C-alpha positions as CSV (number, residue, x, y, z in Angstrom):
1,A,55.6,42.2,100.5
2,T,58.1,44.3,98.5
3,A,58.5,43.2,94.9
4,G,62.0,42.0,93.9
5,P,64.1,43.6,91.2
6,R,62.9,43.5,87.7
7,S,64.6,41.3,85.1
8,F,65.6,42.7,81.7
9,S,66.4,40.7,78.6
10,A,69.4,41.6,76.5
11,A,67.0,42.3,73.6
12,E,65.1,44.8,75.7
13,V,68.3,46.5,76.7
14,R,69.5,46.7,73.1
15,A,66.2,48.2,72.1
16,R,66.2,50.9,74.8
17,C,69.8,51.9,74.0
18,A,68.8,52.2,70.3
19,Q,66.1,54.7,71.4
20,G,68.7,56.8,73.2
21,A,68.8,55.4,76.7
22,C,72.2,54.8,78.4
23,L,71.9,51.4,80.1
24,V,75.0,49.7,81.4
25,S,75.6,46.6,83.5
26,C,78.0,45.6,86.2
27,H,78.0,41.9,87.1
28,R,74.5,41.5,85.8
29,R,73.1,44.4,87.7
30,L,71.6,46.9,85.3
31,Y,71.8,50.7,85.7
32,D,70.1,53.5,83.7
33,L,72.5,56.4,83.4
34,S,70.4,58.4,80.9
35,G,70.0,61.2,83.4
36,F,73.6,61.3,84.4
37,V,75.5,61.2,81.0
38,R,75.9,65.0,80.8
39,L,77.2,65.2,84.3
40,H,79.8,62.4,84.0
41,P,83.4,63.8,84.6
42,G,84.7,61.8,81.7
43,G,82.3,63.4,79.3
44,E,79.0,62.4,77.8
45,Q,80.4,60.6,74.8
46,L,82.5,58.3,76.9
47,L,79.3,57.0,78.7
48,R,77.4,56.9,75.4
49,R,80.1,54.6,74.0
50,R,79.6,52.3,77.0
51,A,75.9,52.0,76.5
52,G,74.9,48.4,76.4
53,T,78.1,47.0,77.8
54,D,79.4,45.7,81.1
55,V,81.4,48.4,82.9
56,S,82.8,46.3,85.8
57,A,86.3,46.4,84.4
58,A,86.1,50.1,83.5
59,L,85.3,51.0,87.1
60,D,88.7,49.8,88.1
61,G,90.5,51.7,85.4
62,P,92.6,52.7,83.6
63,P,92.3,55.6,83.0
64,H,90.5,56.2,86.3
65,R,89.9,54.0,89.3
66,H,86.4,54.8,90.6
67,S,86.1,55.5,94.3
68,A,83.8,53.9,96.9
69,N,81.6,56.9,96.7
70,A,81.4,56.7,92.9
71,R,80.3,53.0,93.1
72,R,77.8,54.0,95.8
73,W,76.6,56.8,93.5
74,L,76.1,54.2,90.7
75,E,73.7,52.2,92.8
76,Q,71.3,55.1,92.7
77,Y,70.6,54.3,89.1
78,Y,70.0,50.5,89.6
79,V,66.9,49.4,87.8
80,G,67.0,45.6,87.9
81,D,69.0,42.5,86.8
82,L,69.9,41.0,83.4
83,E,68.2,37.7,82.6
84,Q,70.7,34.9,82.8
85,V,71.1,33.2,79.4
86,P,73.4,30.5,78.2
87,S,76.8,31.8,77.1
88,R,77.6,31.7,73.4
89,A,81.0,32.0,71.8
90,G,82.0,35.6,71.5
91,T,79.1,37.1,73.4
92,G,80.5,37.4,76.8
93,V,80.2,35.5,80.1
94,G,76.8,34.0,80.3
95,T,74.8,37.2,79.7
96,G,74.4,37.7,76.0
97,F,75.0,41.4,76.8
98,S,78.0,42.5,74.9
99,F,77.6,44.8,71.9
100,S,78.8,48.3,70.9
101,F,76.6,51.4,70.7
102,Q,77.7,52.0,67.2
103,S,76.5,48.6,66.0
104,L,73.1,48.8,67.5
105,S,71.5,49.5,64.1
106,E,72.8,46.1,62.9
107,T,71.9,44.1,66.0
108,V,68.5,45.4,67.0
109,D,65.5,43.7,65.6
110,E,62.6,45.9,64.6
111,K,60.3,43.9,66.8
112,E,62.5,44.7,69.8
113,V,62.2,48.4,69.1
114,V,58.4,48.1,68.8
115,A,58.2,46.2,72.1
116,A,60.4,48.7,73.9
117,A,58.3,51.6,72.6
118,Q,55.2,50.0,74.1
119,T,56.8,49.9,77.6
120,P,57.4,53.1,79.8
121,E,60.4,55.1,78.6
122,K,61.7,55.8,82.1
123,T,63.0,52.9,84.2
124,D,62.2,52.8,87.9
125,L,65.3,54.1,89.7
126,C,65.7,52.5,93.1
127,Y,67.9,55.2,94.8
128,K,69.5,52.5,96.9
129,T,72.1,55.0,98.2
130,V,69.4,56.9,100.2
131,D,67.0,54.6,102.1
132,V,64.6,57.1,103.6
133,E,63.6,54.6,106.3
134,K,67.2,53.8,107.4
135,D,69.1,57.0,106.7
136,L,70.4,59.1,109.5
137,V,68.1,62.0,108.7
138,D,64.5,62.2,107.6
139,W,64.5,63.3,104.0
140,Q,60.9,64.2,104.1
141,K,61.7,67.1,106.4
142,P,64.2,70.1,106.1
143,L,67.7,68.8,106.8
144,L,69.3,71.9,108.2
145,W,67.9,71.5,111.7
146,Q,68.6,67.7,111.8
147,V,72.3,67.4,110.8
148,G,73.5,68.9,114.1
149,Y,72.3,65.9,116.0
150,L,74.5,63.5,113.9
151,G,77.5,64.2,116.0
152,E,80.5,62.0,115.1
153,K,78.6,60.5,112.2
154,Y,78.1,63.8,110.5
155,D,81.5,64.0,108.7
156,E,81.2,60.6,107.1
157,W,77.5,61.1,106.2
158,V,78.0,64.5,104.6
159,H,80.8,63.2,102.4
160,Q,78.7,60.4,100.9
161,P,77.1,62.3,98.0
162,V,73.6,61.5,96.7
163,D,71.7,62.6,93.6
164,R,68.6,64.1,95.1
165,P,67.5,67.6,96.0
166,I,67.9,69.0,99.5
167,R,65.4,71.1,101.4
168,L,67.0,73.3,104.1
169,F,64.2,75.4,105.7
170,H,60.6,74.9,106.8
171,S,59.8,78.4,105.5
172,D,59.2,78.6,101.8
173,F,60.5,82.2,101.7
174,L,63.9,81.2,103.3
175,E,64.1,78.2,101.1
176,F,63.6,80.4,98.0
177,L,66.4,82.8,99.2
178,S,68.7,79.8,99.7
179,K,68.5,78.8,96.0
180,T,70.0,80.6,93.1
181,A,70.1,80.0,89.3
182,W,73.6,80.4,87.9
183,Y,72.6,83.3,85.6
184,V,71.4,85.4,88.5
185,V,75.0,85.8,89.8
186,F,76.1,87.0,86.3
187,M,73.1,89.4,85.9
188,V,73.5,90.9,89.4
189,W,77.2,91.3,89.7
190,T,78.4,92.0,86.1
191,P,76.8,95.4,85.9
192,V,78.4,96.2,89.3
193,V,81.8,95.2,88.0
194,L,81.4,97.3,84.8
195,Y,80.2,100.4,86.7
196,L,82.9,100.2,89.4
197,S,85.6,99.6,86.7
198,W,84.5,102.8,85.0
199,V,84.5,104.7,88.3
200,S,88.0,103.4,89.2
201,Y,89.4,104.3,85.8
202,T,88.0,107.8,85.6
203,S,89.0,108.5,89.2
204,L,92.6,107.4,88.5
205,A,92.5,109.6,85.3
206,Q,92.2,112.7,87.5
207,G,95.8,112.1,88.7
208,N,95.1,112.6,92.4
209,T,95.8,109.1,93.6
210,R,99.2,108.4,95.2
211,L,100.5,105.4,97.0
212,F,102.0,105.8,100.5
213,S,100.7,109.4,100.6
214,S,99.4,108.8,104.2
215,F,103.0,108.2,105.3
216,T,105.0,110.7,103.2
217,T,104.4,113.2,100.5
218,E,108.0,113.4,99.3
219,Y,108.3,109.7,98.3
220,S,104.7,108.9,97.5
221,I,104.1,107.1,94.2
222,P,101.5,108.4,91.7
223,V,99.0,105.8,90.4
224,H,98.2,106.6,86.7
225,K,95.1,105.5,84.9
226,Y,97.2,103.2,82.7
227,Y,97.9,101.1,85.8
228,F,94.2,100.1,86.2
229,P,94.4,96.9,84.2
230,F,97.3,95.7,86.3
231,I,95.6,96.7,89.6
232,F,92.5,94.9,88.3
233,L,94.5,91.8,87.6
234,I,96.1,91.9,91.1
235,G,92.6,91.9,92.5
236,M,91.7,88.8,90.5
237,I,94.8,87.0,91.7
238,L,94.1,88.0,95.3
239,W,90.6,86.6,94.8
240,S,92.0,83.2,93.6
241,L,94.0,83.0,96.8
242,L,91.0,84.0,98.9
243,E,88.9,81.4,97.1
244,Y,91.4,78.7,98.1
245,L,91.6,79.9,101.7
246,I,87.9,80.2,102.2
247,H,87.3,76.8,100.6
248,R,89.9,75.1,102.7
249,F,89.7,76.7,106.1
250,V,86.0,77.8,106.3
251,F,84.1,75.5,104.0
252,H,86.1,72.4,105.0
253,M,86.5,73.1,108.7
254,K,85.7,70.0,110.7
255,P,83.1,71.0,113.3
256,P,83.3,69.4,116.8
257,A,81.0,66.4,117.0
258,S,79.5,67.9,120.2
259,N,78.7,71.3,118.8
260,Y,75.2,71.3,117.2
261,Y,75.5,74.9,116.0
262,L,78.8,74.5,114.2
263,I,77.7,71.4,112.4
264,T,74.5,73.2,111.3
265,L,76.6,76.2,110.2
266,H,79.0,73.9,108.2
267,F,76.1,72.2,106.5
268,L,74.5,75.5,105.6
269,L,77.8,77.0,104.2
270,H,79.1,74.0,102.3
271,G,78.1,70.6,103.7
272,Q,74.8,70.6,101.7
273,H,76.9,71.0,98.5
274,H,79.0,68.0,99.2
275,K,75.9,65.9,100.2
276,S,74.1,66.8,96.9
277,P,76.8,68.0,94.5
278,F,74.5,68.2,91.5
279,D,71.7,70.2,92.9
280,S,71.7,72.9,90.2
281,S,69.9,75.5,92.5
282,R,72.7,75.4,95.1
283,L,75.9,75.6,93.1
284,V,76.3,79.4,93.2
285,F,76.2,81.9,96.1
286,P,72.9,83.7,96.6
287,P,73.3,87.4,96.1
288,V,71.8,88.5,99.4
289,P,74.4,86.8,101.7
290,A,77.1,87.3,99.1
291,S,76.6,91.1,99.3
292,L,77.3,91.0,103.0
293,V,80.6,89.1,102.5
294,I,81.5,91.3,99.5
295,G,80.8,94.4,101.6
296,F,83.1,93.2,104.4
297,F,86.0,92.7,102.0
298,Y,85.5,96.1,100.5
299,G,85.6,97.7,103.9
300,V,88.9,95.9,104.6
301,L,90.5,97.2,101.4
302,R,89.3,100.7,102.1
303,L,91.2,100.6,105.4
304,L,94.4,99.2,103.9
305,L,94.6,101.2,100.6
306,P,93.8,104.7,99.3
307,E,90.1,104.9,98.3
308,V,90.4,104.7,94.5
309,L,93.2,102.1,94.6
310,G,91.3,100.0,97.0
311,L,88.2,100.2,94.8
312,S,90.3,99.1,91.8
313,V,91.7,96.1,93.6
314,F,88.2,95.3,94.9
315,V,86.5,95.4,91.4
316,G,89.2,93.0,90.1
317,G,88.4,90.6,93.0
318,L,84.7,90.9,92.4
319,C,85.2,90.0,88.8
320,G,87.3,87.0,89.9
321,Y,84.4,85.9,92.2
322,V,81.9,86.1,89.3
323,I,84.2,84.0,87.1
324,Y,84.6,81.5,90.0
325,D,80.9,81.0,90.4
326,M,80.4,80.6,86.7
327,I,83.2,78.1,86.4
328,H,82.1,76.2,89.5
329,Y,78.6,75.7,88.0
330,Y,80.1,74.6,84.7
331,L,82.4,72.1,86.4
332,H,79.3,70.4,87.8
333,Y,76.9,70.8,84.8
334,G,79.0,71.4,81.8
335,S,80.5,68.9,79.4
336,P,83.9,70.3,78.4
337,K,85.8,68.8,75.4
338,K,88.4,66.3,76.3
339,G,91.9,67.7,76.5
340,T,90.8,71.2,77.4
341,Y,91.7,73.1,80.6
342,L,88.1,72.9,81.8
343,Y,88.0,69.1,81.2
344,G,90.9,68.6,83.5
345,L,89.5,71.0,86.0
346,K,86.2,69.2,86.0
347,A,87.8,65.8,86.6
348,Y,90.0,67.4,89.4
349,H,87.0,69.0,91.1
350,V,84.9,65.8,91.0
351,K,87.7,63.9,92.6
352,H,87.6,66.4,95.4
353,H,83.9,65.7,95.9
354,F,84.0,61.9,95.7
355,E,87.3,60.9,97.0
356,H,89.8,63.6,98.1
357,Q,87.7,65.9,100.4
358,K,90.9,66.9,102.3
359,S,92.7,68.2,99.2
360,G,92.0,69.8,95.8
361,F,90.6,73.1,97.2
362,G,91.3,75.1,94.1
363,I,88.2,75.7,91.9
364,T,89.1,78.1,89.1
365,T,92.8,76.9,89.3
366,C,94.7,74.3,91.1
367,F,97.7,76.7,91.4
368,W,97.4,77.3,95.1
369,D,97.2,73.6,95.8
370,Y,100.9,73.4,94.9
371,P,102.5,75.7,97.5
372,F,100.0,74.6,100.2
373,R,100.6,70.9,99.4
374,T,97.0,70.0,98.9
375,L,97.3,68.8,95.3
376,I,95.3,65.7,94.5
377,P,97.8,63.0,93.5
378,E,97.8,61.6,90.0
379,E,96.6,58.0,89.6
380,S,99.1,55.4,88.4
381,F,98.4,52.0,87.1
382,K,101.0,49.2,87.0
383,K,101.4,47.5,83.7
384,E,100.4,43.9,83.7
385,D,102.7,41.3,82.2
């Protein structure tokens, strides 16, 4: 027989929070968010301030009304229930579980701390969101070759995020190639950007590059070396548009339910990221497949523009790609300061993952969501009388 959920006393919860854990309750269900505090879109300090309190009202907002996916995500950190105790004046509704994190030093008894220290530091997370026996896929096996059989259920399944790692391939070598640490992208492509920038600038300095020279020599326009920063910037702007278009029309294509191969391709390209958005090894593009895509776009620019001019635009776009991958990783794993540009961008991107999968396709900027009308709407709360 399966053991029922464990019961926690208010004293034990207070002691654990005093030791640095982040335990919160919601209608007497207790959750351990210690491993999630740095990833929370509202910032680590916001959750730390909620430690030891009931968050049921906060889930409904303001300032933010949590989505069904966010509430499902919370269930992954369920560790047990609070013991029911008689309600006392000023202590909450029948739980004895209402205190602030700042006042823990005043409310925690030394015996409680000693008792908590004698019990395991880590609570037993239940991972209720993924029941390996009832889920649509077998999590003990690579997922890539399973998802194609989900058919009509794939779209709903892939947009119900979970906090657990994903294995794609049977082969350890292919699995290794499919994972990339964030700094690898920076280390591989930054030297390329610097070298090609130097090549572009010195080539333009020779004064042999002219625009429209293939059509006319009389009215061709010389491209001076001083134009390089502006051409580089044009490349970065073009990348931001390309970033939006790829994210919206390639990564968020809806594969036909009857097409096993397109579903598998979608999961490989982007579906895996939406299923496990905080898998740190799958947040940036691996250099090997990235080099193939980058080479394709370089070839297109070589066909459309003079060699040096095309290279200058290309290196600006490549720099934009590196910045994109770094920002994308930070939006998932960073903890930006409230009120900053990245703080708003993080909240915007997390909304895309958890609630608005058909909008909010900008990563480094939400600028292109405006003209393409895919901007995530602002939340509004009616004032109560």
